[in-house]
N, C-alpha and C positions, 0 to 999 in steps of 0.2 A: 156380421161386421168383420172386416179384415183387420187383424192386429198389425200395427206398425211397430217395428223394433225400436228399442231405446236409442240405438245408434242413429237410426234415421230421424227419429224425433229430435235428437240432440243437435243435428246438423242445421245450421242457420245459413240463410242466403246472405252473402257478404254485402257490406255497404257498397262495394264496387258495383255489384250486380243490381242492388236495389236502386242506386242512383241511375244506372244505365237503363233499367226498366222504367223508372219514373220519367226519364228524359224522353221516352217514346211518346209521351202524352202531348209533346209540343212539336209543331211542324217546322219551327225555325230554330231548333235547339242547336247550341254549340256543345258538342259532347267531348269532354276531356277525360272520360272515365277509363275506357279499356286500353290496354297496351297492344293494340292491333294496328300496326302501321299500314298506311294506305299505299306505300310503294309497291309496285307490281313485282311479282316473281320474274326473274330473268327468262326471256323467251326460250333459251336453250333448256332450262329446267322444265318449263311447261311442255316443251316438245318431247322430252324424255318420258314424262308421264303419259302423254298422248300416244307415243309409240308403244309403250307397254300395253296400253288398252287395245290399240289396233292389232298388236301381235298376240293378243289373247293371254297376256301375262297378268291375269286378274284373279288368280286362284290363291291358295294358301302358300306361305313360305314356311321354313322352319320356325318354331316358336321363338327362337332367339333372333330371327330375322335372316334375310339372305346372307349367306357366307360372303358373297361378293361385296355386299354393303359393309359388313363387319370388317372385312379386309381393307376396304376403302377408309373406314373410320380409323382403323389402326394406323394406316399410312398418314392420314390427315393429322392425327394427334402427334405422331412422331415428328412430322414436318413442322407443325405449328408450335407445339409445346415441348418437344424433346422428351415426351413420355412414351414408353413402350408398353403396349398391352397386346396379349394374344387374342386374335379374333375368334378362335375356336371356343374359348371358355372364360375370357375376361371382358367381353363386350357383348351387349345385347341391344336390339332395336326395340323401341317401345312406341306406343300410341301417344306421341308427344312427351315432353319432359314431365308433364303432370302424372302420367301413368308410371313413368320411370321412378319418380319420387315415391309414389304410393306402393309400388311393388317392392322397392328396397326396404321400406318400412315394414310391409307385410311379411317379408322374408326374415326380418330380424327380431320382431317384437312378439313377446308373449303378453297375455293379459296383465295389466298393472305395471308393466315396464314403463320407464320414463324416457322422454326425449327432451333435451334442453333446446329451446328456441329463443335466441336473443332477439329482443325488440330494438328497432323496428324490424318486422318480419313480413314475409310474403303471406298473404291472408289465408291461403289454403293449407299451410303447413299444419296448423293446430288441428284442423278437422280431419286431415289425413291420418294423423296419429290416433285421434279418437276413434276413427273407423277401424283401426287395428286393435281396438279394446285396450289401448295403452293410454298413458297420461302425458299430454303436452305440458311441459314446465316452461312457462314464459318468463324469461329474465327481462323484466320491464321496470326500469328505474326512472320514474318521472323527474328525479333530480338531475339526471344526465340530460343536458339541454342542447347538445350539439348533434343530435340525431345519430348517435352511435351507442356503444355499450362498453362496459368495463369487464376486464378479465376476472377481477375479484368477484363480481356478481355471478359470473358463470360458474366459477369454482364453488362458490357458496351454495349454489343450487344443486350440486351433485349429491346424490344419495346412493345407497346400495342398489337401488332399482334403475339407476341411470344406465342407458345403453348407448346413447348417441347424442351428438350435438349437430344441429342443422344450421348451416351458414349459407348466405346468399351474397356472393360478391362477383361483379358489381351488384349493388343492392336495388331491388324493387321493394320499397318505394323511394329510397333516398337518393339514388344515383351515385352513391359513394362506393369507392373501391377500398376494401380493407387493406391497411398497410401491411407490409411484410413483417413488421414488429408484432402487429396484432395476430397475424396468422401464426407466427412463431409461438406466441403465447397460447393460442388455442391448441396448437400441436402439442405443446408441453403438457397442457392439462389433459388432453386426450391420452397421451402415452402414460402419464402418471396414474390415471384412473382406468386405464384399459378400455377406452371408449372409441367408438367409430365416429368419424366425421362425414356427414353427408354434405357435399359441397355442390350447391346449385350455381352453375356457371353460365347460364344461358345468355347473359348480357356482356360477356367478355369480348364479344365481337364489336361492341359499340362503346369504346373508351376514347375520350377526347384528349387532345394534347399529348403530352409525353408521360401521362400517368403510368407508372410501371405496373405490369401485371405478371403474376406467376402463381400458379395453383398451389394450394397447400400440399398437394401430393408430391411436390418437388422436395419438400423438407424431409431430411433423413429420418427414416422410421415411420413415415406417414403413408407411403404408397400402399402398404399392406393393411392399413386401417382407414382408408379414404374411399368413399364412393363418389365418383364424379358423375353429375347429371347434366346433360346438355341437350340442345334442340336445334332444329333448322328453322324454327318459327321466326326468330328475330334476325338471325344472321343472314338468311336468304329470303325473308318476307314470305314464309311458307306456313303461316299460322293454321290455315285450313287443311293443309296436307296431313297434319297430325303425325309428325315424325320426330321422335326424340331418341336418345341413346344413353346408355349407362356404361361406364367403365369402372371396374373394381376387381377385387380378389375373386378367384374362380369359385370359391364356395358360395359367395353371395350371388354371383351371376347365375350359377347353376340352380340355386334355389329360386331365384326370380324367374328363370326360364320355365321351371315346373309350374309356377303360379300363373305365368302368362298363358299356358295352355288352357287354363280354366277361367281366365278373365276375358281375354280378347283373341286368343289363338295366336295372332300375329298382327303386326302393323299392316296397313293396306299396301298391297303389292305395287300398284302403279306409283304410289308415293315413295316406296323404297327405291324404285328405279330412278325417280326424280332426284332422290337423295344421293344416289351414286353419281349422277351427273354433277350435282351441286358441289359435293365434297371431293370428287375425283378429277375434275377438270383442271387443266393448267391455267385456265382463265379465272381471274378472281371475280366471281359473280357478285360479291358483296362489296366491291370496292367503292361504290357510290354511297353506301349507307352512311359512313361517317361524315362525308361532305354534306349530304342532304340534312342530316340531323344536327350537324353543327350549326347550319344556318337557322334551323328551327329553334335550337337551343338559344342562340344569341337573340333571336326575335322575342321569345317568351321571357327570357331573363331580363332583357332591357325593358320590355313592356311592363312586366310586373314590378320591377324595381322603381319605375317612374310613378307608380300609384301610391298616393299618400295613405299610409297606414298599413301597407303590406311590405314584407321583406322576403328575400329568398337568397339561398346560396347556390351558386352555379354548380350543377351536377358534374361529377367527374366522368360519368358514363350514363348509359341508358337513355330513354326518352321520357323521363319523369322529372318533375320539378315539385319540390315540397315548398309550399308558400306559408309563411308565418302569419297567422291571422290574430295573434294574441292582442293586438291593439284594439280590436273590436269588442273584446270582452265576451265574445260568443264561443261556445264550444264548436268542435268541427262539424258535428251533425247539424246543429241549428244553422250554422253558416252555410253549409252546402245546400240545405233545403231552401233557405231563404234566397240564396243566389239563383237557384233553379226557378223558383216561383217568380222572382222579380225580373230576372234578365234572361231566363231560359239558357243558362250556362250550367252544365253538369260537371262537377268535380267530385273527387272521392274524399270523404271525411277522414282525417288522419287517425282517428281512434281505431279505424280498421286495422292499423298496423301496430297498435299498442297504446297504452295509456300515455306513454312519453310523447306521443304525436297528436294529442288531442287539441293542441293549438296550431295545428297545421291542416292544410288540405293538399291533396296531390293532384297535379295536372299532368296528363299524358299528352305530350306535344307530338302526336302521331299524324297530324294532318298538315295540309299545305299552308304556306305563310299567310295568305289572305284570311284563311279560316282562323288561324291563331290570332291575327291582328283584330279580327272582329270579336273574338272571345275576350281579349284583353280590353278592348273598348267597352264591352258590356260589364266586365268586372270593375273597371274604373267607375262607370256610372253607378253600379251598385254601391261601391264604397262611398261615393259622394252622397248617395241617397241616405246612407246611414247617419250622416252628419246633420241632416236637415231636421 
């Protein structure tokens, strides 16, 4: 009998994936679970990947990624964010943002170290920390009812074992952008207690309206203690290309690069050449994203708001909508499973993102308008059926 490690046994399949897998049982399902947009990658980016394959650029790159890509990322961040990073030792390319997050944790944490994760939080954070033999400390206050968290709760959770705070702004699942005041407060806590901030910023490309955006790395004293994690998955609809990147102090990037050699060697080379095209072109290949998802956002928000018994707050960013189901008296898991069985609509239970979200479900509005309208119609029928 093969022995399975305690770490592997302790990892649970997320409710996101559980509902996604359950949805496969139905031929006519409306699947609102995964954040995988249906918008196609721009033809020029596809062509760059194809050219790399045709030209035989299908071998290994440096563990940190092609220097040309790292140089492109440096120029892109300087142009877009006004932040300067050295491509030689302050930037690395990863197999998606997921691997970037994991490698930075693995590079920082020793057994029993702690990482503070404020709820609502991205579902994989806690298990990534556990996979490093460290302890995720979830700041989850059910009394906070506005899908955000309080600075005092974060500071109260700090112990001598705390090494980092993980933040995600714009947020998956809530679609909210942390205010500059909140970022300043987190920065103050980090500097006071000598902590690192891991900032997951993959959705900053999809902010609606005039919501201001500025990374926590801009705050004085934070660049040297902030690790920025980003991806091409959402900005350029390249989820399957598996290209992410990390920007941070040279000591963390150097450590991550050593780990990369033993985890994945490097990101796929054709995908790296596609990334060079996406980030380096003077044409804005992601310009239609905000327009497309603004239409979808307005469709889902107006549709859900018109359903008796459900409420929602329009997201500031992302393609996620948190729907308040508290009027039903059901918890989020029971609601999601009942909705799937009754109307073949798959949503994610809010408990996935923390106890503070157990009277919500998350909808990913990543599909075309007619698909969204059909989903709303079925949810409406489900809610009406609860009252009979």
